[in-house]
N, C-alpha and C positions, 0 to 999 in steps of 0.2 A: 700413420704413426710418426711421431717425432721423438728424437733422442732427448733425453733429459740431461741438462748440463751437469758435468762432473769431471773429475780428473781422469785424463786419458792415459792410463798406465799400460805398459806393454804386457802382454801375456807371456808366460814362459814358453818358448817355442820348442816343438819337437821337429827336428829337421826331417823333411820327407824326401824319399827317393823319387826319381823321375818316373818310375814305374813300380807297380806292385801294390799289394794291399796294406792297409793299416788294420790289423786284426783286432777288432773290438776296442776302439779307443775308450778305455774304461775310466770311470770316475775314481781318481785317487787310488789306482791299483798298486799292487806290490811292485809291478814292473816300473811304474812311474816313480816310486820311492827309490828304487835302485838306480834309475836314470839320474835322479836328482842328486843322489850321493856322489855319483861319478862326476857330476857337473858342478859340485859345490864350490870349487875354486873359481868358477867362471860366472855363476849366476845363482840367484836365490829364487825359491818358489814364491810367486807373487800372490797367487790366489789359492787358498786351501780348499775352497768349496767348488772349484770349477773342474770340469772335465778336462783331461789332457787335450791340448790343442794340436791339430795337424796344421803346420804353418809352412807355406811356401814363401820364402823370402825373395824379394826381387834381386836380380842381377847376381845370383850365385850359381856356380856351375851345376849344382845338384838340381836346379830347376830349369836351366836353359836347354834348348835343343842340343843334342849331341852328348849330353851326360858329362861325365868326368867329375873330378873333385870327390868330396866325401859324400857318397850316396847311401850311407848306412841308415838303417832304421832298426831300432831294437826289436828283436823278434819276440813273439808272444810265447809265454811259458804255459805249462799245463793249467796253471791257475787262471790264465787269461782266456781260455776257450769259452765259447758261448754257453749261456745257460741251457740252451737247447741240448747241446752235447752232454753237459754235466748231468742233466736230468734223465738221460737215457740209461735205463737199467736193463741189461740183457736185450730182449726183443720187445719189451713192454715199456714204451716211453711214459714218463710221468706227465700229468697235466701241466701244460705251460702256465706260467704265472707272470704277472707284471708286464714289463715292456715286451718280452718275447710273445706273450699272448696277444698283446695289442698289435704287434707286427703281423702275426699270423692272421688276425682279423682283417687287416688291410689287404693282405695277399688274396683274400677271397674275392676281391672286387677289382682285379686288374683288367678284366675283359668286359667290354660293353655288353649289355643285354641285347643290343641291336647288332645284327650281322653286317659285316662290311659288304657293300654292293656298289656298283658303278653309279647308282642313283643317289648315293649318300656321300657326305664328306667324311673322310677318315684319316687316321694316322696310327701307324703301328710302330712298335719299337721293342727292344729287349730291355727289360727292367734291370735295376741294380741287383735284383735277386736272380737274374739269369733266365727269367720266364718272360714270355710274350705279354705285352700290355697293349691295349688299343683304346682309341677314342672314336666314336661314330656319332655323327649328327645327321639326321634325316632331312632331306629337302621336301618342299611341298609337293603334293601329288595333285596336279591340276588337270590332268588329262580328262577330256570330256566335259570340262566346266567352262562356262562362258567367261570371256574377258570383259572387264569393265574399264572404260577409258575416262581420264579427266584431263583438262587443259587449264592453263593459268587463267584466273579471272581477269577480266579486262581492267586496265588502268590501275592495277595494284589493289583491287578490291579484296575483301576478306576471303581467304581460301578455306577457312574452317568448315563452313556448311557444305562446300563443294566436296571436300574429302570425306566428311562424315556420311554424306548420302551414298557415296561410292562404297564405303566400308560396310554400311548397313546392307547394301545389296549383296555384297560378297558373303556376309554372314548368313543372310537368308538363303542364298543358293548353295551354301555348304562349301565355299571356297572358290578358287579361280585366280586369274591374273588381274592385277590392277596395273594398267598401263598409264604411267604418269608422263605426260608430254613435257619436253624440255621447256625451260623458262622459269621465272620467279614466281613463287607462291608465298604471299604475305599472310601470316596467321595473326590476325588482329584480335580475335575473341577466343574464348576458351570453349572446351567441349560441351555439348548440350546433352549427350547421352552417356549412360554408364558412369555414375558418380559425376554429375555435371560440375563444371567450373573449376577443375583442378589441373588441367593440362591443355596444351595446344592440340595435340593429336592423340586420341584414345584408340588403341588397338586392343579390343576386348573380345574374348570368346570367339576368336577367328581360328578356323581350321583349314589347313591346306591353302593358304593365301600367299601369293608371290607378288610383291610390290616391285615393279620394274620402273626405275626412275632415272636412268642415265641422262644427264644434262639438265635435270630439274634441281632447283635450289629452293629450299624451304627456309624462310626467314621468320623467326619467332619474335614477336613484338611485345609480349607480356613477360613478366619476370617469373615464369613457371617452367616446368619441364617441357621439353619439346615433344618427344614421343613417350607415352606410357604404354607398355605392353603387359597385359595381364590375362592369365588363363587362356593362352593361345597354344596351339599345337601345329607344328610344321608351318612356320611363318618365316618368310625371307623378305628383307628390305635390301634392294640392290641399286647401287649407283647414285643415290640421292646425296646432295650436298646440303648440310644443315648449319645454320649459324644463328646467333642471337643478334638482334638489332641493337642491343645496348653495348656501350663501351664498358668492359668489365675489368680492365687492368690498364696500368699506365706506368710511366717512369718519372723519376725525379732525382733530386740531389740533396744530400745532407750538408748542413752548415753548422759548425760549432761557433756559438756566440757567447758573450759574457753571461747571458741569461739562460744558457742551456743550448742543446742541440735541436735544430729545427729541420723540417722537411719542406722543400719547395718543389711542387709538382711542375712538370714540364707543360702540362695542359690543365685547364680548370677541372676540378672534380665534377664528374657528370651529375646531372640532377638526380637526387634520390640515392646517390651512391655513398658509401662509407669507406673509410680507410681501415682495412682489416689485416693486411699482412705486408710488411715492408722487409726487404732483404737485399743484400748487395747483388749487383749484376755487373757483368763485364761490359763496359762501355764500348760501343762500336761493333759489337757482335751479339747475336741473339743467344748468349750463353750465360751461365752462372758459375761463380767460383765455389770451391768447397769452403764453407763458413758456417759457424754456429751463431753468428751475429744476426739478429732479426728482431722485429717488434711485431707482436701478434695482439690484435684487439678482438677478443672473442665477443660473441653476442652477449650483451648485458654490460660490457665494459664501457667506460667513458671514452668517447672519441677524442682524438687530439684537438687541441684548441686552435680554432681558425684565427690566424693573425692578419688575414688579408693578403692580397697579392700572391695567391696560391701557396701560402706558407702556413705550416702547422707546427705546433709545439706539443711535446709530450716528454715526460721523464723516461719513457720507454725508449726514446731515441738516443739515450746517453752512450750506449756502446758503439755507435757508429763513428767512423772517422770523418774528419772534415773533408768536404768535397766528394764524398763517396757517392757514386752513381748507384741508384737503387731501382728495383721494380716494386710496384704496388698493386695489390689485389683489392678490388673494390667490392668483393663479396666474401662471405664466410660460409662455405658449404651450402650453397643455395641450389639453383636449378641444375638439372642434368639434361644433356642433349637427348640421351636415350636411357630410360629407366625401365628395367624388366623386373616385375614383382608379381607375386601371387596375390589373388584376391580370395575368392571362395574356392577356386580350383588351383591348378598348377600350370606352369609353363613348361613345355617340352619342345625341343628341336627348333630353336630360334636362331636364325642366321642373319648376320649383318655382313654384306658382301659388297665391297667397292664403295662404301659410303665415305664421305668426307665430313669431319667434324672440326669446326674452326673456332668456335667460341662457346665456352661453358663456364658458368659461375660456380659450379660445384665439381662434379665428376662427369667426364665425357660419356662414359657408359657405366652404369651401375646395375648389378644383378643381385637380387635378393629373392631366392626361389628355393622350393623343395623339389623342383623338377630336374630333369637331366637333358643334356643336349643343347649346348650353346656354342656357336661358332662365330668368331669375328675374323674375317679373312679379307685380304686384298684391299684393306681400308687405310685411310689416312687420318691422323689426328695431328693438325698443325695450325698454328695461329693464323687467323685471317689478317689481312692488311689493317693496320691501325690497332691491333691487339698485341699485347705482350705475351699472353698465355693463350694456348689453345683450350686448355682446361685449367682453371685456377687451382685445382687440387689433383686428384688422380686422373690418369687417362682411362684405364680399364680396371674396374674394381668389382670383385666378386665377394659379397658378404657370405653367401651360402648357395649351394646347389647340390644335387645328388650325384653329379658326375658328368663325364663326357664334355669336357671343356676344351675347345680347340681355338687357339689364337695363332694365326699363321699368315705370314707374308704381309704384314702391316708395316706402315711407316708412322712412327710416333715421335713427336717433338714438341717443345715449348710447353711441357706439362709442369705444373707447379709442385707436385709431390711425386708419388710413385707412378711410374709409367704403366706398370702392370702389377696388380696385387690380387692374388688368388688366396683367400683365407677361408676360415670357417669360424663358427661361434663356440666359445667356451662358456658354459652356464655355471654360476655358483649355486651350490646345493645347501638348502637350509630346511629347518622344520622336518627332520627325518623321522619317520616311523618305520615299522617293519616293512610295510608295503606302500609307503608314500613319501613324498618330498615336495619341496617348493624349488622351482628353478627360475633363475633370473636371466637377463640379457636377451631381449627380443624373444621372449617365451611364447609370444602369440603365434610364432611359426611352428611350434611343436604340436603334434596331433596325436590322437589316440591311435595305437597300433605301432607307433614309432619305436625303433630300437634305440635305447639310450645307453651309452657307455659311461661308467662311473670311475672316478679317479680319487685317490686320497689326497691329503694336504701336501704331499710331496710330488704330485703329478704321476703317481704310479697307478696303472690300470688295475681296477678291482674286478670288473666283470660287467655284464650287460643285463638289463631288464627291459621288458616291453611295457609300454604305457597301456593300461586298461581303461582309464577314464581321466577326463579333465575335471578336477574338483572345483577349482576356483578360477574363473576367467575374467575377473573384473578389470585386471590391468593388462595392458598389451606387453609390458616388459617383464612382469613377475606373475607366475601362475603356479598352482598346485596340482599335483597329479597322483594317481594311484597306479601301482605297477603289478603286473602278473608275478606270481611267485618266482623266485630265482635267488641269485647270490645275495648275501647280506650287503646292505648299503650303509650300515651303521657308521662306517668310517669315511663315507664319501664327502668330499669337499667341492668337487667339480664334476661336470658332466658334459658330454657331447652327444648331440642327436645325429645318428648316422645318416638320416634322410637329408640332412643339411650340411654334410661334409663332402665336398668335391673329392672324388677318389680316383678320377682318371683325368689328367690334365696334360696337354701338349702345347708348349710355347715354342714355335718353330719358325725360323726364317724371317724374323722381324728385324727392322732397323729402328733402334731406340736411341735418339741422340738429342743433344742440346736442350736439356730440361733441368729443372732446379733441384730435383730430389734424387731418389734412387731409381734403379732400373727395374728389375723383376723381383717381386716377393712371392715365394712359393711356400705356403704354410700348410700343405695338405699332402696326402700320400699318393703314390703311383703316378709320378710326374716325369715329364721330359722337358728339358730346356736345351734346345739344340739349334746350332747354326744361326744364332742371332748376332747382330752387330750392336754393341752397346757403347755409348759415349755419354756418361753422366758424371757430375762431380762427386757423388756419394757412392756407396756400395752398389756394385753393378748387379749382383745376384745375391739375394738374402733368403736363406731357409730359416724359418723362425716359428716359435711357439711361445705364447705369453699367457700365463694363467691369471695373475693378479692384476697387472696394469692394463693390458689391452684386451684380455679375455678373448683371444683368438688363436687359431692354429690347431692342427691335429697332429703335427709332427711331420718332418720331411722324411717319410718312410718310403723306401723303394724309389728313390729319385735319381735320375741320370742327368748330368750336366755335361754336354758334349759339343765340341766343335764351335764354341762361341768365340768371337773376336771382341775383346774389350780394349777400347782405345784410350781410356783414361785410367789414372793410377791411384785415385783416392779411395777413401773409405769413411764411414760415418765417424763423426767426432762426438765427444761429450758423453761417452759411456765409461763405466769403471773397468771395462775389460776391452781388449784390443779387437777391432774389426779388421777384416781383410776385404779385398775387392770382391771375392766370393766368401761369404760367411754363413756358417750354419750354427745356430745357437738355440738354446731353450731356456726360458726363465719361468720359475714358479713365483718366487718373490721378485718384486720389481727391481730390475737392473742387477740381478745376481744370477750367475750361471747356475742352472739346475744341477744338483748333485745326483740326479737320476737321469737315465737315458730318455731322450725325447726325439732323437732323429736316428736314421739309419735303417737299412743299409743305403749308402750314398756312393755313387760312382761319379768322379770328376775327371774327365778325360779330354785330351786333345784341344784344350782351350788355349787361346793365345792372348797373353797380356802384353800389349805393345809398349806401354810406358809406365810401369808400376812405380809408385813412390811410397808404397807401403806393402805389407804382406799380401801376396796374391790370394792365398787361401788360408782361412782360419776356421777350424771346426771345434765346436764345443757340444757337450751332452750328446755325442754321436756314437752309436754302438759300433758300427762297422763302416769304414770308409776306404775306398780304393781310388787312388789317383794315378793316372798314367798319361804320358805324352803331353803334359801341359808345358807351355813355354812361358816362363815368367821373366820377361824382359829380353832384350836382344843380347 
């Protein structure tokens, strides 16, 4: 996701104490009005439609360790108590509605359906709701199954047929260990089995397979995905280094001339490459500044004019300063190093352990699945020598999954956009009948029997229905369905498929530094972001939901952000409301803070902001937030 340029106005801050709860940060509540009347001599309300913001400002005593200063927070009145309490009548609670009902639905999925065991990968924590949550990912069960071994082909010969033969043997025998000997493996041709000709290495319909490749380097020589994993259960890839043989990024310098601004590349444009994304870069270091200046050449747009001598001209270069050092991406969301997607079945319990990914034209790891159990641990995403970016766009990106996502103890750097993005799909709803509707946005992933949650035009939860049949499947993006009887969907505008909403996520102990975009995006419920070190120019941790523009996110519900160290002090630019280093927001209309709750409860605790230059924490559209022990500057 990329911010849309616009005036960056400050939000009206509500000063936060260094400990204690913000009780239901309500949209334009009576308490907010009273607060604003008391502050009228000092400030004016800037946004009438936004939720009150919890704002930790840098370098004030209320936010620094040790306390002191004005640590007051307006206390909630009876009218500000939660709807759950308001609806309790005697000993017979009334049915929950709206956001409260949506929150309770997410609470039902805090525990993995798989038990924690020494043979599994797991992470447990106390959620923002005070209840235990966990993530469990199973490892392959290879006991009693034969080991298959492969070695590098001689003289750099094609490794594709060698690896395919070994994988077929493992599939036939029902699993086992694939022992990949150290050395270089050059993949010159594409797969010959299971949808031939689309990938270098196809891992399809494998169960209980453990690929051990410490010391092995896989070099992908065609411009397609490296690994494609589909319909596998309990699969691990361990220790392999992967890189693309192509040069996928470079550097250059901008020059302002009488005829316009030009780009001169430091090295010639590689054969077959295009100029797709140009942005300022810090010369002399592998880092990027906080800046909205950039030139993006999407697919289908005219390329910059080649003037010779590695020099290119375009009107899109006009915003750049003279002599500005820049980075250039030569791809636009193309190949992935590892792509995990469902085909006719689903993927469950896929583990990437100790892998190194050094060159990707699109996303280093992309997951698009209805299955559960995905672990990326002890791995590295960092640019190979001669490359500017390790991944030209996101490092780790989840479009969909059913849950149990573990991202732990990884080192991620030199990423073009988000280092980690865990999101889900929002589907637009049209052609509504009593028991039917059409859903858009990757609707091919929706199946009969799925639980679909419906929301009105304001993003308010209506209720759930279960799909009884697929009526029209001509399009992969837009399909029609019938539903079993249930709540009325006459007012539905949006929907989420619960089978594709990650509902247990742990991002723990990672180092995410020296990249061009954001740190962590968490757009799903029941999540933990803990003990990470983050150094990026943009927002470090963003909790987000977007209905209209991006059609993604299910709400940061029951999310704990704890013990992170954030070494940079910037936040996203170009939005009509202020972002913080940690920001929670929800948008129904594009670039407008939702007037309805989209997030909460959220706990933000014991995080250290070492050099803030903007607000440390900004929360919008958030029902209940607790912050304690955060250090906002020295």
